[in-house]
C-alpha positions as CSV (number, residue, x, y, z in Angstrom):
1,P,-21.5,-8.4,-10.3
2,V,-19.4,-11.3,-10.7
3,M,-16.0,-11.2,-9.8
4,T,-13.1,-13.4,-10.7
5,S,-9.2,-13.3,-10.5
6,L,-6.6,-14.5,-12.0
7,K,-2.7,-14.9,-11.4
8,I,-0.1,-14.1,-14.4
9,S,3.3,-14.9,-13.9
10,K,6.8,-16.0,-16.0
11,T,7.3,-18.7,-13.7
12,K,5.5,-21.3,-11.9
13,I,3.0,-20.0,-9.5
14,Y,2.4,-21.7,-6.1
15,D,0.1,-19.5,-4.1
16,L,-3.3,-20.4,-4.9
17,S,-4.9,-18.5,-2.5
18,P,-6.9,-15.6,-3.5
19,I,-6.1,-12.3,-4.5
20,E,-6.8,-9.4,-2.1
21,T,-4.5,-6.7,-3.3
22,P,-4.3,-6.4,-7.4
23,D,-2.0,-4.9,-9.6
24,I,-4.7,-4.8,-12.1
25,V,-8.6,-4.7,-12.3
26,V,-10.3,-5.3,-15.9
27,V,-14.3,-3.3,-15.9
28,L,-15.9,-5.6,-19.1
29,D,-18.9,-2.8,-18.6
30,H,-18.4,0.7,-17.6
31,L,-21.9,0.5,-15.7
32,L,-20.1,-1.9,-13.0
33,L,-18.3,1.8,-11.9
34,K,-22.2,2.3,-10.2
35,E,-22.3,-1.0,-8.6
36,A,-18.9,-2.0,-7.2
37,D,-15.6,-0.2,-5.9
38,V,-13.6,-1.4,-8.8
39,T,-10.5,-0.5,-7.1
40,H,-10.9,-1.9,-3.7
41,G,-7.7,-3.6,-2.7
42,L,-6.1,-2.6,-5.8
43,K,-2.6,-1.4,-5.2
44,P,-1.6,2.1,-5.4
45,G,-0.7,3.3,-8.7
46,G,-2.4,0.3,-10.3
47,I,-3.9,-0.1,-13.6
48,I,-7.6,-0.3,-14.3
49,V,-8.6,-1.6,-17.6
50,L,-12.4,0.0,-18.6
51,N,-14.7,-1.0,-21.3
52,T,-16.3,1.9,-22.0
53,P,-17.9,4.6,-24.9
54,M,-17.1,7.5,-22.8
55,A,-13.7,9.8,-23.1
56,H,-10.9,8.6,-20.7
57,E,-11.1,12.5,-19.4
58,S,-15.0,11.2,-17.8
59,Y,-13.2,9.5,-15.4
60,H,-10.9,10.8,-12.5
61,F,-9.1,7.5,-10.6
62,Q,-6.3,9.3,-8.2
63,D,-3.1,7.0,-7.5
64,Y,-4.2,4.7,-10.5
65,R,-3.5,4.4,-13.8
66,L,-6.3,4.0,-16.5
67,A,-7.2,2.6,-19.7
68,T,-9.8,3.0,-21.9
69,A,-11.7,1.8,-24.6
70,D,-15.1,1.0,-26.3
71,I,-14.2,-2.4,-26.6
72,T,-17.8,-3.3,-27.4
73,A,-18.0,-1.3,-30.6
74,I,-14.9,-2.5,-31.3
75,S,-16.0,-6.1,-31.3
76,V,-18.8,-5.6,-33.4
77,E,-16.5,-3.9,-36.0
78,A,-14.2,-6.5,-36.0
79,G,-17.1,-9.0,-36.7
80,L,-17.7,-10.7,-33.3
81,P,-21.4,-11.0,-32.0
82,H,-22.4,-7.7,-29.6
83,G,-21.5,-8.8,-25.9
84,M,-18.2,-10.6,-27.0
85,V,-15.4,-8.5,-25.6
86,N,-12.9,-11.0,-24.0
87,T,-10.4,-10.7,-27.1
88,G,-10.4,-7.1,-27.2
89,I,-10.0,-6.0,-23.6
90,I,-7.3,-8.2,-23.6
91,G,-5.9,-6.1,-26.3
92,S,-6.5,-3.2,-24.2
93,L,-5.0,-5.2,-21.0
94,E,-1.7,-5.5,-23.3
95,K,-1.7,-1.8,-24.3
96,A,-2.1,-0.6,-20.7
97,A,0.2,-3.4,-18.9
98,N,2.3,-4.3,-22.0
99,L,2.9,-7.9,-20.4
100,L,3.8,-9.9,-23.9
101,G,3.7,-7.8,-26.7
102,I,0.6,-7.4,-29.2
103,D,2.7,-9.8,-31.4
104,L,2.5,-12.1,-29.3
105,L,-0.9,-11.7,-27.8
106,V,-2.5,-12.5,-31.2
107,S,-0.2,-15.2,-32.2
108,G,-1.8,-16.8,-28.9
109,I,-5.4,-15.7,-29.7
110,E,-5.5,-17.3,-33.2
111,A,-4.2,-20.4,-31.6
112,E,-6.4,-20.9,-28.7
113,F,-9.4,-19.4,-31.1
114,R,-8.3,-21.5,-34.0
115,T,-11.2,-23.2,-34.9
116,R,-14.2,-20.5,-33.5
117,K,-13.1,-17.0,-36.0
118,P,-9.7,-16.7,-35.4
119,E,-9.1,-13.9,-37.8
120,K,-12.2,-11.9,-35.5
121,N,-10.8,-12.5,-32.2
122,S,-7.2,-11.5,-32.9
123,L,-8.8,-8.2,-35.2
124,A,-10.8,-7.1,-32.0
125,A,-7.4,-7.6,-29.8
126,K,-5.4,-5.4,-32.4
127,I,-8.1,-2.7,-32.7
128,A,-8.5,-2.5,-29.1
129,Y,-4.2,-2.5,-28.5
130,E,-4.7,0.2,-31.3
131,R,-7.3,2.5,-29.5
132,T,-6.8,2.4,-25.6
133,V,-6.3,5.2,-24.3
134,A,-4.0,5.0,-21.0
135,G,-2.2,7.3,-18.8
136,G,-2.6,8.6,-15.8
C-alpha cells in the first residue's frame, strides 16, 4: 500500500518532519484494511475516514471515531470516472472533521478543478458530505 501524509493548519507549518502520530487517517479503499494497520500511530480519539461499500456498523475501531461512505459509487454517480475518489473523500473528511465548512470546501474544489470538471468534482464532495456516516 502507498502511504502519504499531509499537515493542515491555519497557521504556517514549520515542522516538515514525517507524521508519526496522526489525528486523522484517510483510507481510499476498504480493502487496504487487510493489508495495513491503519490505526498504527493514530492518536486515541483520532478519526478514520473510510471509503467502503459496507455499512458503518460492519467496522469496530475501539478508541477511534469512524466515518464511512461509498465514495467509489458516489464519484461515479457524480459523473467522474470509476476510481476517481479524491474529491469525494475530501467531502467525507469534511463531514468527519469539520475543518472548513462544506461551502468553503466546495468553492475551493471548484477553483482548483476549474479546467477539470469542477461541477462533477464539487458534486462528488457534496454528495459524500451528505452521505457520510460519522460516529464513535
